[in-house]
N, C-alpha and C positions, 0 to 999 in steps of 0.2 A: 599959069602958076610959075613962079620964078624958080630958077635952078637952085638957088640958095635954100629954098623951102624943101627941096627934095634931098639935098645932100647936107648931112650934119658932119662938118669936117672934124669937130672936136670929138664926137662920138666915134667916128671912124678911126681917128688917131688912137683913142683909148683901146679900141678893140684890136688894133694892129699891135700895140705895145703888149697887150695881154696875150695875143697869139704868139708873140716872139718869146714869151716866157714858158711856153708849154714844153713839157718833157716828153721826149720821144724814145721809147724803149728800143734797144738795139735789135731785139727779136723781130721788130716790125720793119726793119730797113732792108733794102734790096741786096746789100752786100752780105748780110748775115748768113743766108743759106749757102752762098758761094764759098765763103771762107770757113765756116764750121764744117762743111762737107770735106774740106781738105785738112782738118785737124786744128784749125786756128781757134783760139779761145778769146772771146771779147773781154777786154780789160775795162772798156767803157760801157757801163750798163745803160746809161741814159744820156741823150744829147738834148740840149736846150736851144730853142730858137729856130729861125728859118734856115740859117746856115750853121751846121754843127759837125763836129769831128768825132770819130770813133777809132779807138786803138785796139789792135788785135795782136796776139802773140802765139806762135807755134811752139810745141815742145822742143823743137830743134833750136829755138832761139830766134827764129825769123820773125820780124815785126813788120806790120803793115798798118798804115793810118789812112782812113777813108774820110773824105770831107764830102758832105752831101747837103742839099738844101734847095732853095728856090731856083737858083741858076748855077749851082756848082755841084758836080758829081765827079770827083776825081780821087785818085789814090796815090800813095807814095810808099815804097819799100824803105822803112826807116831802120833796118837792122843795124846799119853802121852809123846811124845818126845823121846821115846826109839826105837831103831831098833833091831828087833829080828826075829826069824823064828818059832814063836809059831804056833800051828795049826790054820787053818782058823776058823774065828768066835771068836777068842780070842784076847785080847789086846796084842799088840806087835807082832802080827802075821806077817808073811812074806813068800815069796816063789817065784817060777818062774811063768811065765805068765799064765800057765794052772790053777793055784790055785787061781787066783785073783777073778774070778766070784764066785766060791764056798765060798770064804771069805765074800764078800758083801751080798750074799744070806743068809749066816749063821747069819749075824748081824741082819737080819729082820728089816732093817731100814724103809722099806715101811709099816710096820705094826704099830710100836710104838717105841718111844725112850723117855725115861724119865731121864736116868742117866746124859745125857749131855743137859738137857732141859734148856732153857733160864731162866725160872722161876721154882724154886723148888716146887714140889707138883702139877704142871700143867701136863696134859697129852697131848703129842704131837703125832699126827698121820699124815701120808701123803697119798695122793691120786694119783694114777697113771692114766695117759691118754695115750693110745697106747703104753703101756709098759715103759713109762717114768714118773717119779715123777714130777708133775706140781703144786701140792698144799700142803701146810702144815697147819694143823689145831691145834689150842691150845684150849683145853677144860679146863675151869676154874671152880673150885668147892670150897666150903667152904670159908675160909677167903679171898682167891683170888677173888672169885666171888662177895663177899659182897661189895668190893670197887667199883664194877661196877653197883651195884643196883640203887644207887641214880641217876647217870647220865643216866642210861638206862630208868628209870621212867620219867625223864625230857624229854628225847628224844621222848618217846612214847606219853606223854601228848602233847608235841609240835606238833608232827605229826598229832595227832587227831585234834588239833586246826587249823592247816593248811588246813586239809581236809574240816573242817566246813567253813573256810573262802573261800576256793576255790568254794564250793557250792554256797555261798552267792555271790561271784564275778561272777560266771556263770549266776546266776539269774539276777543280775544287768546288765550284758553284754547283755542278751537277751532283757531286758527292754530298754536299751540304743539303741540297734539296731532297735527296733520297733519305738521308738521315732524319731531317726535320719532318718529312712526311710520315715516317714510321712512328713518330711520337704521338700522332693523333689518329682517331678513328676515321674511317672512310666518310662517315656522316659529317665530319667537321669540315669537309671541302667547301661547303657553302659559307663558311666563316673565314675571316682573316685569322691566320694562325701565327702565333709568336712564340719562339723558343728563346729563352734568356739563359745565357751561361755567364760565367765570370768574365770571359773574354769577348763574347759576341752576342749580339741580339739579331736573331734570324727571323725574318718575316716572310710568310707565304700568303699571297693574296688569295681572294676567293676564286674558285674555279667556276667560270661562267659557262653554262650550257644553253645554247640557243637552239630550240627545236626547229624542225623543218617547217617551212611555211611558204605560202604563195606570195609573190611580189608582183605588183602591176607596174609596168613601165609607163608611167604617166605621160612622159614626153612623146612616146610613140603613139599613145592613144589620141592625144591632142592633135598630133601631126596627121594621123589617119582620118580623124574627124574633119580636119580642115580640108583635106583633099577629097573627102567623100561627097558624092552627089546624093544627099539624104532624101530618101523617099518618105512616104507617109508612115510606114512602120519603123519609125526612128528608133524606138526603144529596142527592138529586136536587133537592128544593125549595131547599135552602140554596145549591146551585150556581146555580140559576136566579135566586135573589135577588141573589147576588153579581154575576152577569153583568148583571142589570138595573141595578145601581148602580155598574157599572164604566164609567169614561169614559177616553177617550184624551186625555192632556195634550199639547198641541202643543209642538213643539220651540221652544226659545227661546235667545237668546244674550244674555248679560250683557256689555255693552260695557266695555272697560277704563276705569278711572278715571284722571284726570289729576291729579297733585299737583305743584305748583310751589313750590319753596323758594328764597327770595331769600337769597343768600349775603351777609350784611350786612358782612362784613369785606373785600369786594371793593375798595371805593373806596380804602381805605388800603393794603392789602397789594398791590393791583394797581399803584398808583403806586410803591410801594416796590420792587416787582419791576422796573418799567420803569426807574427811576433806577439801581437796582443793576446792571441790564444795561448801561446807558451807562457806569457807573463801571468795570465789568469790561472793557468794550471799551477804555476809556482806559488802564486799568492794563496790559492786554495790549500795546497800542500802545507805551506808555512802556517796558515791559520789552524789547520788540523794539528800540526806539531805544537803550536803555541798552546792550543787547548789541552793536548795530552800532557805537555810539560807542566802546565798550571795545576792539573789534577794530581800529578805525581808529587809536585812540590807541597800541595796541601796535605797529602797523605803522609809525607815525611815529617811535616810539622806536627801532625797528630801523633806520630810515633816518637816525637821529641828527639829526632836525630838531627842535630844542629848543622853539621858541616856538609851535609849532602848537597846543599844548594851551591 
């Protein structure tokens, strides 16, 4: 058989071209665990082709570009826009894959970085969790800290006032709950109780009582059965295991919850109702007066006294 019959050059070329267009996610590349462990974030999510490049950036501003593929696995520190092969830990450093981790370790990015800080004079540090940088901390001092003093004091004062108000609110809620409970009979505890006033709508939830009962720890039963060397009298042993893992749950009572709703329309509508009541009384009084006046006038006419009207 001839060699030409075994090798289809055109088909091989097509497959080669197709393979050169495959996208490779950054998470599958050898450099991903090295750089992300030290806080770098991949800016290139996918690389295409046999030879491809991926860009990374650190919160400090440090940038690294990695080129990888069939016969090329090297990196460059591109923080200052220049490509070089300086020693690891220096600006414009570069090299083959084995020198990448020594470089990022030499930078000591996880300890402190000030040169590329977002604010000059601030100290930035990072914290690692399970070998990966997860937190960046900015420590402000001097003139940078002074700008935060006023707003920080306002926040602290406001927080103290909120705590005082919360205590007062809790005390009022307890008082409202007692007053609302007095409105209903004890038998009403099984119902949702609502007290409506002109200013507030107060709701007490149902009081739920759970009686004492036995509870089987199913997980422990299964675990014990799995470990047991079961004999012929299986049923007896199962019952013993269940009994050993059965506990009595104490009775408990879930107290009713208090909900207070402020009727926001009260101020306006309440005043409107008040004045409307006064107007109604005046209108009724005037109507009575008009009626009496009409009767008097008719009587005067009957007496033929002309000028009394």
